[in-house]
Every structure is written in C-alpha cells, then in structure tokens.
C-alpha positions as CSV (number, residue, x, y, z in Angstrom):
1,M,-48.8,44.6,4.0
2,L,-45.4,44.9,2.3
3,A,-46.6,48.0,0.4
4,I,-47.6,49.7,3.7
5,L,-44.2,48.9,5.2
6,F,-42.4,50.2,2.1
7,G,-44.5,53.4,2.2
8,L,-43.9,54.0,5.9
9,A,-40.1,53.4,5.4
10,M,-40.1,55.9,2.5
11,L,-42.0,58.5,4.6
12,I,-39.5,58.2,7.4
13,L,-36.6,58.6,5.0
14,V,-38.2,61.6,3.3
15,I,-39.0,63.4,6.6
16,T,-35.5,62.7,8.0
17,G,-33.8,63.9,4.8
18,W,-36.0,67.0,4.5
19,F,-35.2,67.8,8.2
20,R,-31.5,67.9,7.5
21,I,-32.0,69.8,4.2
22,F,-34.1,72.4,5.9
23,R,-31.5,72.8,8.6
24,K,-28.7,73.3,5.9
25,C,-30.9,76.1,4.4
26,G,-31.4,77.8,7.7
27,V,-35.0,76.7,8.2
28,S,-36.2,74.9,11.3
29,G,-36.1,71.2,10.5
30,W,-39.4,70.5,12.4
31,W,-41.3,71.9,9.4
32,S,-40.5,68.5,7.7
33,I,-43.1,66.7,9.8
34,V,-46.0,69.1,9.2
35,P,-48.1,68.0,6.2
36,F,-48.5,70.6,3.4
37,M,-46.0,73.0,5.1
38,N,-43.1,70.6,4.4
39,C,-43.8,70.9,0.7
40,Y,-44.3,74.7,0.9
41,I,-41.0,75.1,2.8
42,L,-39.2,72.8,0.3
43,G,-40.6,75.0,-2.5
44,D,-39.5,78.1,-0.7
45,V,-36.0,76.7,-0.1
46,S,-35.8,75.7,-3.8
47,G,-37.0,79.2,-4.9
48,Q,-40.3,77.8,-6.2
49,T,-42.7,78.7,-3.4
50,A,-45.9,78.5,-5.5
51,A,-44.9,75.1,-6.9
52,G,-44.2,73.9,-3.3
53,A,-47.7,75.1,-2.3
54,G,-49.2,73.3,-5.3
55,M,-47.3,70.2,-4.5
56,G,-48.6,70.2,-0.9
57,L,-52.2,70.9,-1.9
58,C,-52.2,68.2,-4.7
59,G,-50.7,65.7,-2.3
60,I,-53.3,66.3,0.3
61,L,-56.1,66.3,-2.3
62,S,-54.9,63.0,-3.7
63,D,-54.8,61.4,-0.2
64,V,-58.3,62.7,0.7
65,L,-59.9,61.6,-2.6
66,G,-58.1,58.3,-2.5
67,N,-59.4,57.6,1.0
68,I,-62.9,58.5,-0.1
69,L,-62.7,56.2,-3.1
70,R,-61.5,53.3,-1.0
71,S,-64.1,53.8,1.7
72,R,-67.0,54.1,-0.7
73,V,-66.1,51.1,-2.8
74,S,-65.4,48.9,0.3
75,E,-68.6,50.1,2.0
76,R,-70.7,49.3,-1.1
77,L,-69.1,45.9,-1.6
78,S,-69.6,44.9,2.1
79,E,-73.3,45.9,1.9
80,T,-73.7,43.9,-1.3
81,F,-72.0,40.7,-0.3
82,T,-73.7,40.5,3.1
83,L,-77.0,40.0,1.3
84,N,-78.1,36.7,-0.3
85,L,-75.8,36.2,-3.3
86,G,-78.2,33.8,-4.9
87,N,-80.4,36.7,-6.1
88,H,-79.1,38.1,-9.3
89,L,-80.3,41.6,-8.3
90,N,-77.4,41.6,-5.8
91,W,-75.0,41.2,-8.6
92,I,-76.4,44.3,-10.2
93,T,-76.0,46.1,-6.9
94,A,-72.4,44.8,-6.8
95,L,-71.8,46.4,-10.2
96,N,-73.3,49.7,-9.0
97,A,-70.8,49.7,-6.1
98,F,-68.4,51.2,-8.5
99,E,-70.6,54.0,-9.8
100,L,-68.5,56.7,-8.1
101,A,-65.3,55.0,-8.8
102,P,-64.6,56.4,-12.3
103,A,-65.0,60.0,-11.3
104,L,-63.0,59.7,-8.1
105,T,-60.4,57.6,-9.9
106,V,-59.9,60.4,-12.5
107,A,-59.7,63.0,-9.7
108,V,-57.1,61.0,-7.8
109,A,-55.1,60.5,-11.0
110,A,-55.3,64.2,-11.9
111,A,-54.2,65.2,-8.4
112,G,-51.3,62.7,-8.6
113,I,-50.2,64.0,-12.0
114,C,-50.4,67.6,-10.7
115,N,-48.3,66.5,-7.7
116,L,-45.7,65.0,-10.1
117,V,-45.5,68.2,-12.2
118,F,-45.2,70.5,-9.1
119,G,-42.6,68.0,-7.7
120,F,-40.6,68.2,-10.9
121,I,-40.6,72.0,-10.7
122,V,-39.6,72.0,-7.0
123,Y,-36.9,69.4,-7.3
124,N,-35.5,71.1,-10.4
125,G,-35.2,74.3,-8.3
126,L,-33.6,72.4,-5.5
127,C,-31.0,71.0,-7.9
128,E,-30.3,74.6,-9.0
129,R,-30.1,75.9,-5.5
130,F,-27.7,73.2,-4.4
131,A,-25.8,73.4,-7.7
132,M,-26.3,69.7,-8.4
133,K,-26.7,67.9,-11.8
134,K,-30.2,67.6,-13.2
135,T,-29.8,63.8,-13.2
136,W,-30.8,64.0,-9.5
137,L,-34.3,64.8,-10.7
138,I,-34.7,61.1,-11.5
139,A,-33.8,60.1,-8.0
140,W,-36.0,62.8,-6.5
141,L,-39.0,61.7,-8.5
142,L,-38.6,57.9,-8.2
143,V,-37.1,57.5,-4.7
144,P,-37.4,60.8,-2.9
145,G,-36.5,59.3,0.5
146,I,-33.1,58.1,-0.6
147,A,-32.3,61.3,-2.5
148,A,-33.4,63.3,0.6
149,M,-31.2,61.2,2.9
150,I,-28.1,61.6,0.6
151,W,-28.6,65.3,0.3
152,G,-29.4,65.8,4.0
153,F,-26.5,63.8,5.4
154,S,-23.8,64.5,2.9
155,S,-21.1,66.9,4.1
156,E,-20.4,67.9,0.5
157,I,-23.9,69.0,-0.6
158,Y,-24.9,72.5,0.6
159,P,-27.0,75.3,-0.9
160,Q,-25.3,77.8,-3.1
161,Y,-26.4,81.3,-2.2
C-alpha cells in the first residue's frame, strides 16, 4: 500500500513539474498528462525527439507487460490453490503457474532498461537545453518528480535558446 501511495505521489510531482517545464518552453502544459505524448514532448523540448518517443514506448510496453505478468501469475495461483492442496499434483500445477513468468520478466526488465537508457538521453538533452550541470542527471533518473518540480517552479531555471 505504501508503494502505491509513493508511486502516485511521484506521478503527481512529475506531471506537475513537466507541466511547468513545458510552459517555460512554449509548449502547452496539458501534454504532461497524456501518456506517451508527455515523453515525446519532453524529448522534443530537450532536442532528443527520437529518444523521447522511445522513452514513451518503452514505458508503455513495460507497464503492459508487467500487468500481463501479474495477472497471469495471480490467475494461475488462484486456480491452483482453490483446489485440494492435499493432492501433490496441485503442487506441480502451482509450479507451472510460473511457466510464463521468466519470459515476461525478461521482457519487462528489457523494456525498463531501454526506458532508463532513453531517459538518460532525454534528461541529458534537457540539462544541455537548460544549461544545467550534468549532476542533475542523477536527480532526474532517481527522483524525477522532485527534479521536475524544482526545474518547473524555479524562477532561475529557464531554457537557453
């Protein structure tokens, strides 16, 4: 439950910060609430449009595959454990519940790594566009909501054209 609340809080911070950053760059801030397009616009603002599109696609792919993985495993486990657990064939079925898990886990991890690489490229371009130090990359990659809020609401951070 705490992880869900933390994720929701971080999402709100990112969207709010991106809204302000987009407005500073002359783009409608409402793009920050549209999935995929917010990453594409962020990439466009940073001068890395292709990396922004890749970041958006990898993020969506990671979410979709992660949801499929969670639903398949939980569905299989609920079917298995509603049967009589005294029969050892049910334990074999329980072990088979994870037959799709390795492939989907690798796919989710690969999409997440691609998202991290594209994010690095986009945030690096954003640092260059705003003439900020590269040390901001650490904040952008680890706590993007806080970095977005600082950049969005700071009166001293503006894009350099």
